[in-house]
Backbone as a chain_set.jsonl record, in Angstrom:
{"seq": "MASLSELLGLARERAEKMNLPYAGALTPREAYRVLELAGGAARIVDVRTRAELDWVGRIPGAVEIEWNSYPGSVPNPDFELQLKKQVDNEALLMFICRSGARSHNAAMAAAAAGLAECYNVLEGFEGDKDAHGRRGKIGGWRHADLPWSQS", "coords": {"N": [[0.838, -1.178, 0.0], [0.485, 2.252, -0.746], [2.368, 4.991, 0.606], [1.687, 8.116, 2.34], [3.357, 10.158, 1.344], [4.089, 9.013, -1.107], [1.604, 8.876, -2.435], [0.939, 11.621, -2.604], [3.094, 12.463, -4.107], [2.575, 11.148, -6.549], [0.184, 12.473, -7.196], [1.179, 15.045, -7.568], [2.855, 14.621, -9.753], [0.918, 14.108, -11.704], [-0.203, 16.646, -11.787], [1.859, 18.11, -12.954], [2.043, 16.845, -15.488], [-0.515, 17.389, -16.471], [-0.51, 20.069, -16.469], [-1.531, 21.616, -14.281], [-2.694, 24.267, -12.171], [-2.522, 23.941, -9.437], [-1.742, 21.916, -6.507], [-2.081, 19.078, -7.098], [-3.636, 16.039, -8.477], [-5.919, 13.521, -7.598], [-7.163, 10.135, -7.602], [-10.437, 8.893, -6.623], [-10.086, 6.706, -4.749], [-7.406, 7.091, -3.988], [-7.636, 9.622, -2.802], [-9.255, 9.01, -0.6], [-7.54, 7.333, 0.774], [-5.495, 9.155, 1.388], [-6.924, 10.733, 3.195], [-7.2, 8.853, 5.266], [-4.487, 8.421, 5.972], [-3.453, 10.978, 6.546], [-5.012, 11.957, 8.529], [-6.519, 14.436, 10.58], [-5.279, 16.474, 9.208], [-5.969, 16.602, 6.582], [-8.659, 17.357, 4.356], [-11.776, 16.724, 2.761], [-13.361, 18.692, 0.409], [-16.45, 19.266, -0.594], [-17.949, 20.475, -3.371], [-20.394, 20.41, -4.584], [-23.88, 21.189, -5.362], [-26.46, 22.02, -2.951], [-28.774, 20.62, -3.591], [-27.73, 18.402, -5.012], [-26.247, 17.205, -2.966], [-28.309, 16.544, -1.158], [-30.012, 14.894, -2.73], [-28.407, 13.045, -4.135], [-26.217, 12.157, -2.577], [-23.921, 12.195, 0.249], [-20.567, 12.747, 1.454], [-19.308, 11.491, 4.35], [-18.196, 13.694, 6.878], [-17.157, 15.572, 5.131], [-16.349, 18.917, 4.128], [-18.783, 21.109, 3.132], [-19.341, 23.225, 0.559], [-20.961, 25.122, -1.69], [-20.031, 25.489, -5.091], [-21.394, 26.432, -7.284], [-24.803, 27.524, -7.248], [-28.036, 25.943, -6.958], [-31.33, 26.317, -8.223], [-30.154, 27.215, -11.535], [-27.383, 27.418, -11.612], [-25.713, 29.423, -10.546], [-22.76, 31.156, -9.855], [-21.078, 30.922, -6.694], [-20.509, 33.725, -4.933], [-19.204, 33.999, -2.536], [-17.467, 31.927, -2.14], [-14.6, 31.621, -1.62], [-14.311, 33.031, 0.806], [-16.059, 31.554, 2.494], [-14.743, 29.109, 2.389], [-12.243, 29.691, 3.592], [-13.13, 30.235, 6.15], [-13.937, 27.766, 7.043], [-11.898, 25.876, 6.86], [-8.546, 25.005, 7.838], [-5.777, 27.044, 7.069], [-3.447, 25.673, 6.53], [-4.2, 23.155, 5.884], [-4.458, 20.116, 3.961], [-6.23, 20.093, 1.136], [-8.796, 18.477, -0.583], [-10.675, 18.683, -3.34], [-13.959, 17.954, -4.461], [-16.541, 17.174, -6.804], [-19.389, 16.486, -8.856], [-18.282, 15.283, -11.212], [-15.65, 16.103, -11.481], [-15.088, 18.513, -12.729], [-16.128, 21.072, -11.722], [-14.839, 20.923, -9.285], [-12.206, 21.069, -10.074], [-12.101, 23.76, -10.881], [-12.654, 24.942, -8.405], [-10.424, 24.12, -6.918], [-8.458, 25.508, -8.322], [-9.23, 28.167, -7.735], [-8.946, 28.194, -4.955], [-6.202, 27.703, -4.67], [-5.225, 29.989, -5.953], [-6.069, 31.822, -4.106], [-4.264, 31.532, -2.137], [-4.067, 29.146, -0.696], [-2.076, 26.469, -0.273], [-1.952, 23.61, -0.479], [-3.785, 22.198, -2.449], [-5.898, 19.929, -4.072], [-7.421, 18.15, -6.766], [-10.131, 15.893, -6.949], [-10.205, 13.467, -9.149], [-12.636, 12.216, -11.448], [-14.705, 12.641, -9.646], [-17.701, 12.513, -7.564], [-19.694, 10.997, -8.786], [-18.636, 10.051, -11.196], [-17.943, 9.393, -14.731], [-20.277, 9.601, -17.538], [-22.081, 6.738, -18.679], [-22.645, 4.58, -21.573], [-25.348, 4.934, -21.816], [-25.817, 7.411, -20.924], [-25.852, 7.741, -18.2], [-24.662, 8.311, -14.878], [-22.403, 6.955, -12.362], [-21.581, 4.374, -12.808], [-19.151, 4.292, -14.038], [-16.222, 4.976, -12.817], [-15.587, 7.369, -10.121], [-16.416, 8.386, -6.708], [-18.576, 7.014, -5.414], [-18.813, 4.701, -7.04], [-16.381, 3.528, -6.508], [-16.895, 2.452, -4.12], [-16.569, 3.825, -1.705], [-16.911, 5.465, 1.521], [-20.151, 6.861, 1.925], [-23.301, 8.55, 2.248], [-26.895, 8.674, 1.989], [-29.663, 10.883, 1.941]], "CA": [[0.0, 0.0, 0.0], [1.289, 3.464, -0.901], [2.468, 5.909, 1.735], [1.159, 9.452, 2.082], [4.281, 10.891, 0.461], [3.993, 8.415, -2.446], [0.335, 9.311, -3.037], [1.028, 13.042, -2.945], [4.051, 12.544, -5.211], [1.839, 10.761, -7.747], [-0.745, 13.572, -7.486], [1.97, 16.168, -8.083], [3.279, 14.233, -11.111], [-0.246, 14.35, -12.574], [-0.343, 18.098, -11.942], [2.853, 18.533, -13.943], [1.651, 16.325, -16.807], [-1.773, 18.018, -16.883], [-0.295, 21.512, -16.37], [-2.518, 22.129, -13.334], [-2.193, 25.38, -11.36], [-2.633, 23.603, -8.017], [-0.771, 20.901, -6.081], [-2.157, 17.783, -7.752], [-4.91, 15.383, -8.753], [-6.006, 12.188, -7.0], [-8.36, 9.34, -7.86], [-11.198, 8.784, -5.381], [-9.442, 5.783, -3.796], [-6.216, 7.756, -3.471], [-8.082, 10.692, -1.904], [-9.705, 8.384, 0.643], [-6.33, 6.858, 1.473], [-4.86, 10.352, 1.949], [-7.703, 11.055, 4.404], [-6.833, 7.888, 6.311], [-3.095, 8.572, 6.379], [-3.148, 12.334, 7.024], [-5.872, 12.29, 9.668], [-7.162, 15.742, 10.578], [-4.547, 17.441, 8.391], [-6.546, 16.583, 5.233], [-10.11, 17.506, 4.311], [-12.501, 16.695, 1.489], [-14.251, 19.845, 0.25], [-17.456, 18.903, -1.585], [-18.444, 21.729, -3.931], [-21.666, 20.209, -5.282], [-25.007, 21.976, -4.872], [-27.258, 21.434, -1.859], [-29.661, 19.637, -4.208], [-26.954, 17.186, -5.273], [-25.925, 16.591, -1.674], [-29.534, 15.978, -0.604], [-30.633, 13.873, -3.578], [-27.47, 12.041, -4.66], [-25.478, 11.581, -1.457], [-22.891, 12.986, 0.923], [-19.369, 12.086, 1.972], [-19.239, 11.805, 5.784], [-17.097, 14.526, 7.337], [-16.697, 16.532, 4.127], [-16.737, 20.317, 4.202], [-19.698, 21.31, 2.008], [-19.443, 24.618, 0.123], [-21.377, 25.151, -3.094], [-19.304, 26.279, -6.072], [-22.537, 27.059, -7.956], [-26.045, 27.191, -6.545], [-29.122, 25.34, -7.731], [-31.211, 26.171, -9.679], [-29.544, 28.302, -12.278], [-25.93, 27.29, -11.651], [-25.148, 30.745, -10.279], [-21.526, 31.033, -9.066], [-21.108, 31.353, -5.296], [-19.556, 34.824, -4.815], [-18.544, 33.925, -1.24], [-16.791, 30.634, -2.027], [-13.293, 31.716, -0.958], [-14.543, 33.451, 2.185], [-16.618, 30.405, 3.202], [-13.687, 28.101, 2.487], [-11.25, 30.117, 4.593], [-13.759, 30.157, 7.471], [-14.222, 26.385, 7.424], [-10.715, 25.0, 6.84], [-7.268, 25.546, 8.281], [-4.961, 27.482, 5.93], [-2.366, 24.705, 6.304], [-4.772, 21.84, 5.596], [-4.405, 19.516, 2.64], [-7.623, 20.15, 0.699], [-9.127, 17.688, -1.766], [-11.963, 19.176, -3.824], [-14.727, 16.966, -5.217], [-17.869, 17.559, -7.28], [-20.022, 15.325, -9.49], [-17.43, 14.597, -12.184], [-14.275, 16.593, -11.439], [-14.931, 19.797, -13.429], [-16.276, 22.183, -10.776], [-13.802, 20.799, -8.259], [-10.992, 21.601, -10.699], [-12.202, 25.217, -10.774], [-12.561, 25.295, -6.989], [-9.02, 23.948, -6.526], [-7.73, 26.644, -8.899], [-9.572, 29.371, -6.975], [-8.351, 28.079, -3.62], [-4.752, 27.883, -4.819], [-5.011, 31.408, -6.269], [-6.343, 32.573, -2.875], [-3.15, 31.347, -1.212], [-4.059, 27.841, -0.025], [-1.032, 25.785, -1.047], [-2.134, 22.165, -0.658], [-5.087, 21.982, -3.081], [-5.919, 18.8, -4.987], [-8.713, 17.82, -7.35], [-10.456, 14.468, -6.967], [-10.596, 13.075, -10.497], [-13.838, 11.381, -11.561], [-15.75, 13.184, -8.788], [-18.542, 11.648, -6.739], [-20.498, 10.092, -9.61], [-17.898, 9.531, -12.344], [-18.339, 9.748, -16.092], [-21.505, 9.001, -18.063], [-21.92, 5.498, -19.432], [-23.197, 4.617, -22.929], [-26.758, 5.318, -21.719], [-25.88, 8.766, -20.401], [-26.035, 7.7, -16.744], [-23.446, 8.33, -14.063], [-22.38, 6.041, -11.23], [-21.072, 3.05, -13.166], [-17.793, 4.437, -14.568], [-15.437, 5.861, -11.968], [-16.246, 8.155, -9.086], [-16.363, 8.022, -5.29], [-19.579, 5.964, -5.115], [-18.466, 3.478, -7.766], [-15.224, 2.947, -5.814], [-17.443, 1.903, -2.876], [-16.017, 4.556, -0.58], [-18.009, 5.87, 2.431], [-21.087, 7.914, 1.569], [-24.648, 8.313, 2.754], [-27.944, 9.345, 1.217], [-30.777, 11.334, 2.809]], "C": [[0.888, 1.247, 0.0], [1.266, 4.318, 0.365], [1.86, 7.257, 1.349], [2.069, 10.208, 1.12], [4.253, 10.324, -0.96], [2.717, 8.863, -3.161], [0.397, 10.77, -3.469], [2.035, 13.268, -4.068], [3.396, 12.194, -6.54], [0.875, 11.877, -8.167], [-0.01, 14.764, -8.084], [2.498, 15.878, -9.49], [2.134, 14.465, -12.098], [-0.414, 15.84, -12.829], [0.638, 18.627, -12.983], [2.439, 18.112, -15.344], [0.418, 17.037, -17.352], [-1.692, 19.548, -16.854], [-1.339, 22.182, -15.465], [-1.909, 23.241, -12.477], [-2.363, 25.178, -9.856], [-1.786, 22.363, -7.754], [-0.867, 19.57, -6.82], [-3.559, 17.265, -7.941], [-4.846, 13.941, -8.257], [-7.24, 11.449, -7.503], [-9.171, 9.29, -6.56], [-10.55, 7.86, -4.342], [-8.19, 6.401, -3.183], [-6.597, 8.849, -2.474], [-8.531, 10.113, -0.567], [-8.51, 7.891, 1.455], [-5.564, 8.028, 2.091], [-5.589, 10.768, 3.22], [-7.318, 10.139, 5.555], [-5.439, 8.16, 6.863], [-2.792, 9.929, 7.013], [-3.991, 12.738, 8.227], [-6.508, 13.658, 9.515], [-6.456, 16.79, 9.745], [-5.078, 17.516, 6.962], [-8.06, 16.673, 5.319], [-10.606, 17.332, 2.884], [-13.398, 17.93, 1.491], [-15.18, 19.518, -0.912], [-18.109, 20.178, -2.089], [-19.735, 21.555, -4.738], [-22.764, 21.074, -4.664], [-25.706, 21.262, -3.722], [-28.189, 20.363, -2.416], [-28.929, 18.327, -4.474], [-26.637, 16.451, -3.976], [-27.147, 15.886, -1.099], [-30.048, 14.79, -1.413], [-29.698, 12.747, -3.972], [-26.666, 11.378, -3.55], [-24.371, 12.482, -0.972], [-21.718, 12.106, 1.321], [-19.272, 12.463, 3.449], [-17.999, 12.631, 6.131], [-16.6, 15.548, 6.339], [-17.161, 17.942, 4.48], [-17.593, 20.564, 2.955], [-19.852, 22.799, 1.717], [-19.797, 24.609, -1.357], [-20.435, 26.014, -3.939], [-20.319, 27.09, -6.881], [-23.783, 26.68, -7.181], [-27.076, 26.625, -7.521], [-30.418, 26.005, -7.313], [-30.442, 27.338, -10.287], [-28.039, 28.249, -12.395], [-25.233, 28.65, -11.504], [-23.892, 30.578, -9.423], [-21.689, 31.591, -7.657], [-20.073, 32.468, -5.123], [-18.748, 34.784, -3.516], [-17.743, 32.638, -1.047], [-15.487, 30.731, -1.234], [-13.431, 32.108, 0.51], [-15.079, 32.288, 3.023], [-15.559, 29.33, 3.407], [-12.705, 28.464, 3.59], [-11.818, 30.103, 6.011], [-13.866, 28.718, 7.968], [-13.017, 25.444, 7.432], [-9.496, 25.753, 7.352], [-6.447, 25.912, 7.042], [-3.859, 26.495, 5.577], [-2.884, 23.32, 5.915], [-4.522, 21.41, 4.154], [-5.858, 19.393, 2.197], [-7.82, 19.384, -0.591], [-10.544, 18.041, -2.184], [-12.64, 18.114, -4.676], [-16.066, 17.575, -5.634], [-18.49, 16.312, -7.917], [-19.038, 14.549, -10.361], [-15.982, 15.063, -12.217], [-14.067, 17.944, -12.093], [-15.041, 20.99, -12.481], [-15.203, 22.124, -9.7], [-12.447, 21.246, -8.789], [-10.978, 23.125, -10.562], [-12.071, 25.679, -9.329], [-11.127, 25.166, -6.489], [-8.168, 25.081, -7.086], [-7.973, 27.908, -8.086], [-8.922, 29.349, -5.6], [-6.841, 28.287, -3.676], [-4.43, 29.353, -5.105], [-5.233, 32.287, -5.039], [-5.284, 32.332, -1.802], [-3.141, 30.048, -0.424], [-3.171, 26.908, -0.855], [-1.323, 24.326, -1.373], [-3.53, 21.852, -1.186], [-4.979, 20.89, -4.136], [-7.329, 18.629, -5.534], [-8.906, 16.312, -7.267], [-11.008, 14.155, -8.35], [-11.816, 12.163, -10.441], [-14.984, 11.888, -10.698], [-16.507, 12.136, -7.997], [-19.255, 10.597, -7.585], [-19.785, 9.519, -10.825], [-18.447, 9.993, -13.68], [-19.657, 9.082, -16.479], [-21.175, 7.707, -18.797], [-22.558, 5.653, -20.818], [-24.666, 5.048, -22.949], [-26.927, 6.717, -21.129], [-26.081, 8.846, -18.901], [-24.693, 7.667, -16.031], [-23.544, 7.261, -12.969], [-21.838, 4.666, -11.528], [-19.642, 3.082, -13.691], [-17.068, 5.461, -13.699], [-16.256, 6.559, -10.903], [-16.169, 7.532, -7.701], [-17.324, 6.879, -4.976], [-19.211, 4.644, -5.772], [-17.273, 2.764, -7.123], [-15.615, 2.351, -4.471], [-16.788, 2.505, -1.642], [-17.162, 5.066, 0.29], [-18.831, 7.045, 1.889], [-22.43, 7.563, 2.166], [-25.632, 9.1, 1.915], [-29.079, 9.691, 2.156], [-31.995, 10.465, 2.634]], "O": [[1.919, 1.283, 0.671], [0.273, 4.357, 1.092], [1.56, 7.505, 0.181], [1.585, 10.835, 0.177], [4.381, 11.081, -1.923], [2.745, 9.19, -4.348], [-0.038, 11.118, -4.567], [1.853, 14.163, -4.893], [3.631, 12.864, -7.546], [0.763, 12.19, -9.353], [-0.514, 15.417, -8.997], [2.579, 16.781, -10.323], [2.356, 14.962, -13.202], [-0.728, 16.255, -13.944], [0.293, 19.486, -13.794], [2.475, 18.915, -16.277], [0.315, 17.266, -18.558], [-2.662, 20.238, -17.168], [-1.947, 23.185, -15.839], [-0.739, 23.163, -12.1], [-2.35, 26.143, -9.092], [-1.178, 21.82, -8.676], [0.164, 18.98, -7.143], [-4.541, 17.934, -7.62], [-3.858, 13.236, -8.467], [-8.257, 12.076, -7.8], [-8.639, 9.613, -5.498], [-10.481, 8.216, -3.165], [-7.945, 6.249, -1.987], [-5.963, 8.99, -1.429], [-8.219, 10.67, 0.486], [-8.484, 8.022, 2.679], [-5.041, 7.907, 3.199], [-4.953, 11.117, 4.215], [-7.132, 10.593, 6.684], [-5.231, 8.135, 8.076], [-1.964, 10.018, 7.92], [-3.713, 13.75, 8.87], [-6.986, 14.004, 8.434], [-6.976, 17.894, 9.583], [-4.68, 18.401, 6.206], [-8.672, 16.134, 6.241], [-9.947, 17.736, 1.926], [-14.11, 18.184, 2.463], [-14.758, 19.495, -2.068], [-18.754, 20.89, -1.319], [-20.124, 22.449, -5.489], [-22.594, 21.622, -3.575], [-25.56, 20.052, -3.545], [-28.378, 19.318, -1.794], [-29.46, 17.253, -4.189], [-26.747, 15.227, -3.899], [-27.043, 14.763, -0.606], [-30.474, 13.788, -0.839], [-30.138, 11.608, -4.131], [-26.455, 10.165, -3.578], [-23.936, 13.402, -1.665], [-21.852, 10.896, 1.5], [-19.164, 13.647, 3.769], [-16.887, 12.297, 5.721], [-15.702, 16.325, 6.661], [-18.232, 18.131, 5.058], [-17.165, 20.256, 1.843], [-20.417, 23.543, 2.518], [-19.014, 24.139, -2.183], [-20.085, 27.128, -3.55], [-20.124, 28.28, -7.129], [-23.821, 25.637, -6.528], [-26.986, 26.811, -8.735], [-30.6, 26.245, -6.119], [-30.131, 28.318, -9.61], [-27.464, 28.974, -13.207], [-24.298, 28.973, -12.237], [-23.943, 29.93, -8.377], [-22.354, 32.607, -7.453], [-18.874, 32.194, -5.16], [-17.724, 35.458, -3.403], [-17.379, 32.295, 0.078], [-15.297, 29.988, -0.271], [-12.732, 31.562, 1.364], [-14.607, 32.06, 4.137], [-15.486, 28.714, 4.47], [-12.375, 27.626, 4.429], [-11.063, 29.972, 6.974], [-13.884, 28.476, 9.175], [-13.105, 24.334, 7.956], [-9.435, 26.981, 7.3], [-6.431, 25.158, 6.069], [-3.384, 26.48, 4.441], [-2.094, 22.414, 5.648], [-4.394, 22.239, 3.253], [-6.634, 18.665, 2.816], [-7.111, 19.603, -1.572], [-11.502, 17.739, -1.473], [-12.003, 17.457, -5.499], [-16.646, 18.385, -4.91], [-18.139, 15.193, -7.543], [-18.956, 13.324, -10.277], [-15.165, 14.468, -12.92], [-12.964, 18.486, -12.021], [-14.142, 21.83, -12.44], [-14.712, 23.16, -9.252], [-11.624, 21.751, -8.026], [-9.967, 23.71, -10.174], [-11.442, 26.703, -9.061], [-10.661, 26.007, -5.72], [-7.258, 25.565, -6.412], [-7.033, 28.64, -7.78], [-8.407, 30.365, -5.134], [-6.271, 28.969, -2.825], [-3.469, 29.897, -4.559], [-4.656, 33.369, -4.936], [-5.384, 32.859, -0.694], [-2.282, 29.865, 0.439], [-3.488, 26.599, -2.004], [-0.966, 23.858, -2.454], [-4.363, 21.307, -0.462], [-4.087, 20.916, -4.984], [-8.31, 18.926, -4.853], [-7.969, 15.544, -7.487], [-12.134, 14.528, -8.681], [-11.993, 11.419, -9.476], [-16.141, 11.59, -10.994], [-16.026, 11.023, -7.785], [-19.405, 9.449, -7.164], [-20.29, 8.575, -11.433], [-19.307, 10.872, -13.747], [-20.097, 8.127, -15.839], [-20.137, 7.59, -19.448], [-22.966, 6.755, -21.188], [-25.171, 5.479, -23.985], [-28.047, 7.155, -20.867], [-26.442, 9.901, -18.379], [-23.724, 7.078, -16.511], [-24.621, 6.735, -12.689], [-21.649, 3.863, -10.615], [-18.988, 2.043, -13.785], [-17.279, 6.666, -13.837], [-17.467, 6.363, -10.8], [-15.901, 6.341, -7.537], [-16.938, 5.892, -4.35], [-19.285, 3.589, -5.141], [-17.17, 1.539, -7.187], [-14.77, 1.805, -3.761], [-16.492, 1.81, -0.67], [-18.301, 5.095, -0.177], [-18.292, 8.066, 1.461], [-22.672, 6.417, 2.546], [-25.271, 10.054, 1.226], [-29.425, 8.917, 3.048], [-33.017, 10.697, 3.28]]}, "num_chains": 1, "name": "protein.A"}
């Protein structure tokens, strides 16, 4: 099993290859392992909408801050302020959304705001769409059978 430094090294290698403006990118399983290994020094920041959290499911212990609101997908003008109020500036932050796109933007914004240890969780909570246009069967936190709950 990989160590914390090995996982973060792999995430940083991905950042270089993908030309990411933040620390790195992790798969859902890697992100969960980082949570286990880093303890309270690492946090998952779920940037999905309240509707997604309520209807699709939540990650236990995640910091929940909408990147966009529902309905209308209106950007959250207070995202950075809310983030800085809810996490330690030195924390290792792993951003997750439905598929990895909004969390990429959130990780960029957080890094630009001065938070150094920002990572995107690739595949997101639900993963990519399958041939039928449905999520949840190809990649993602749920598909990896990681801890989550539904209202």
